[in-house]
N, C-alpha and C positions, 0 to 999 in steps of 0.2 A: 386480474379484476374481471376484464373484458368478456374472456371466456364463461365469469360466474352469474357477470349481465345478461350475459344471452339467455343464457341457461334456465333462467329464474321466468316461472309459468306466474306466477303470482302478481296480480298486477301494483298492488303498495308499494311489497317490496322491491318491486324490478323498477320502480319510479326513487325508492330509494337508492337503491345500489346505483342507481343511473345519474345521479346526484353526485356520490361519493365518488364513483371513477372522475364526471368532467371537476372534480375540486382538485383530486390526482393528479388531472391532467395538466389543470392550471400553474399548481405545484411544480410539476416538471418545467413548463415550459420558461416559467417564473428563473431556477434556476439555470436552464440554460440561458436563459437572457443575460443574467448574471456572469455566466463565464463570458459570454462575447464581449460587456460590458467591461468584465477586466481584462481580457483578453487585448482589448482595442486602449485602454488607461496604461496597460504596460510599455506599449509600445510602442505610447505618444509622451512617453517622460523616464527619466533614467532613474527615480527616487518609489518605483514602483515594479517588483517580479511578480508573474505568474505563472504557476506552475498547477499541470496534473497529475497525478498518477495514481495508476490502475496494477494490481498482478494479474498479468495473464494464464489464463486456464493452463493446468501444470503440462509440460511436454513429457512425453512418454520417451523414453532411453533403455534399448534400442531400438528404435523404428528398421523392420526388417521385411523382407517380400514374401517369409516365411506364415502362412494360416496357424504357425505352433506360437508365436507370440502376442494371440489372442487369447492365450490358455493360462499364460505364464503372469505373474509379477514384474512391472516394470519398475526402473529407477525413475524415478520424476525429478526432474528439471525446470526450474524456475525461472520464472519472467519478471521482472519489477521495472515497470515499463515509467520512466519519467518524461514527459512533454515539457519542455520550456515556451511558454507562450509569447512572449517577446520576439526569439528567434527563432520558432518553430523547428526546433531541433528537440530530436528523441536520445535518449538517454537508455538504453536497456541495462540494467544491472541483473545479472546471470550469474546463478550458481546450483546444483543440483541437492540433495539431501543427503545425499554422506558426509555435506558443511553445514546445515542449516537448514530449519524449520523454514514455515514459513508464518509466522505470527505476528501480531503487532509488535514486537520487540525488531522481528528480521526488516519489516519494513520501514519503521522507525529510523533504522539503521541506516538504511538504503537510501533514505530522504537525507538525514543526517549527513551521511557519504559526498551525496552529489551538492545540497548545498555549502558544504566544507571546500570543495575543488571548485565553487562555482566562483571565479573573483569578481562578484559584486561590492556595487558602493548603495545601491540601493536600501531605503528604509524599514519599507513595507512587503513584505510578502503574503501571496495571495495564493492558497494552493487548494486545489480542487481535489475531492475524489468521491466514491461511492461512498454509500452508508453504510457499510458492512460491520458492524462492532466487534469481532471480533480481533480485525486486521487497521481499521483506522479511528472507525469512531469509539474512544475509549480513553480510559486514564493514562494507558501508560504512552499513547501518544500527543495527549495535552504535556503530561512533563518534559515530552522530548523539547515539543516546543516552548516552553518554559524554560528548559536549558539552555535551547540555540540562543534567544531572546536575552538571555541573562549572559551567555557565555561572549566575551570580547575575540572569537575567532571568528562570532557572524556579524556580519552589519546592520540585524535588521531589529527595529524596535515597537513593532507590531507584526504578529501574523495573524492571517485570518484563515481558518480553514472551514471551508463550506462543502455541505453533502449535497451528493446531486440524488434524487427522488428514484427509489427502487424501481429497475425495470425501464427506467426512462436515461441513463448516463447520460449518452449525449457526448463524452471526453475524445480528444482527440488521441487518444493512446486505444481505440477500439480502430479507426484506422489504422497505425501504427502496427497494431498487433494483426490488422489485416494483409499488411504488406507480410507480413513472419510467416503467413499460413500459408499463401501465394506464394511463396520462395517455396513452403515447405511441399506444396506440389507438385515440384520442381525435382523434389530430391527423394530418390526410392528411397534410402538407404541411410539411418546416420548409426553409428555404432558407439560413441559415448557420448557428454556431454559438451566437450571442445566441439565438434562439431555441429551443435548449433549454437554454439557462439558465432564460430564464422560461418554461419550460414545465415544468420540475422546481423551480419558485419555485411555480408553482400545481397541483403536481400532486396534494394533497391541502389541505383545507379545514380538518383537526384537526390540531393541530400541526407545521404546514407546514414543509416542509426548508430552512436557511439555505443559498445559494447562494453559492461566495465561486467571486469570479469570478477567475483566476491570471492572472496577468502576468508574463511574463521574468522580472523583478524579484526576485519572489516564488521562483525557485528559483535555492538554494544547492548549491556544489558540496563535499564532502565531501575535496576534495584537499589543502588544510592540513590534515586532520585525520590521513589515511592516510599523508603523507608522514612526521606527526611518530611512526612508531607501525610496528613489525613484525609485520606477518598470521602471525602463526606456526600453525603447523599441529598442535602438540600443547600437552596441556595440561601444569600442575605437573609431574605424573608421571609424564611422558614418555609418557603414550598419546594415539593420533591422536585430535585432536577432529573428531569428523564429523558435516561441518553437516548432513546429510541426514538425520540421524539426533535431531538437536535438537528439543525438542518447548519449553525451556523456557532462555530468557538473561536473566541479570539483571546487572544494573550499577549501583553504589551510588558515594556523592557521597566517600566516605571509602576509597573504592580505585580511585584511577586508573589508569588504563591498565591496567587489570584486568577480565574478562567471567566470569561463572559460567554453567555450563549445565547442563541436564540432559535426561537421555533419554528422561524420562517426565515425566509430572504429576504421579506421584508423592511427594508430600510428605517422603519417610523416605528417597527416595535421597539420596545424599552428592552434594552440587554438587562439578564438576570445575570448574578456574580457570587461563583463559588470561591468562597475563602477555604483555601486549605494545607493552610498554616498551620502546623501542629500547635496546641492550647500547654505553653509551658513557660517557664521564668527563661532569660535570657536572649540574644540577638538569634533570629534564624541563620543556617547557612544558607550563602549565597549558590545557588542552584547553576549558577553558571562553571564555580569553579572546580565543583565536583567532577574529579575524573569519572567517567565512564568504565567501568571493568569490562572486561573480554565476558559476552555471551556464551561463549564454548570454549573449553581449554585444550580443544583437540576435535580430529575429525569427529562427525555423528552416526553411531552406530545405524545401522539399519536394522530391519527387522529379519531374521534366519530366515524364515521362509521364503523372506522375496530374494536371499541372497543366493539359498538354494534353485528358487526359478530360476536366478540370473547366469547360475553354472550351467543350467540344463542349456541355456541359448547362446554360449561360448562353442558350440562347434557350427552358430552359422556368422559369427562372430571371427573376422583373421586374427591371428593369434598377435600382432602387433599390437593388440588394443586389450588383449588377457588381462595383462597387470594393471591397469584399472581395474578391474573387475575382482581383482584377488585382493587388490589394495584397501578394500570396502571392509569395513570394521560391520562388526554383526552383534547381534543381540536378540534374546529368548524373548523381550518384551515388545509388544504389538505397538506399534507408530501410527499418529492417526494420520500421517501420510499418504 
């Protein structure tokens, strides 16, 4: 937006854009202030947990010293970082595209796995992420939050999910990923995804990252949850629920099948409520008792053309690692990754 302001020559339009830019900056500052306050709150009481999560830029595999690699499709390795604000500990959930994709269900699965393995007694969870609609700000994530607060496997009765302002994330994950990038610059070659996992584990000596190697069975589908709700587009007052404007979403254990939202991080803004319960006779299912099915029945196939490019790179990769590439499943269909 700042570039657009600087490039504008019309005085009236420039003033209008300047006003929008200042408002945008104030929203970003407010989001960052909330992150600081909630981090401090989590450190001061055992009843509140605070985390941030973000997906690092996809990591290419293999990384080679030859220029040939720049003209070939590479396998993507993914890293969903979860930063515990209470302990300042970072957890890196890593997998490659032959295991799973990187959509909202995969992100929600990583968060679910982290929370399930985290031995906490806190009743209130505050989560921060960027505002990416495809991965974080959507009905799939809300359904996962509703499942978590309703399930006896988790201690939480209230979950707040707050979204940073685009272009001004300021998440602790950015610093964590910076540590990974620094370690990457010291590593000339990476042949298989496991080498990425080991690099991240050794990326820093002080407060090292915990790497969680995600397998296909760790990724769960939210289909059983979404099949039992109605994805309504309006709130209880009949107003359109605008996902792209939401800055704060809340779910509560004593309000099953409902989520509340705000368009700002202002605590004085009234909550808007969406009831996603199906309108049918009978008692609705308890979302917390639903068993979530595996998202993948086995390895995920990669595009055939990508597999062919990877095969052509094998001459630059030690033979001991060739079996990894030969084990990858392929498909004729184009993948989004």
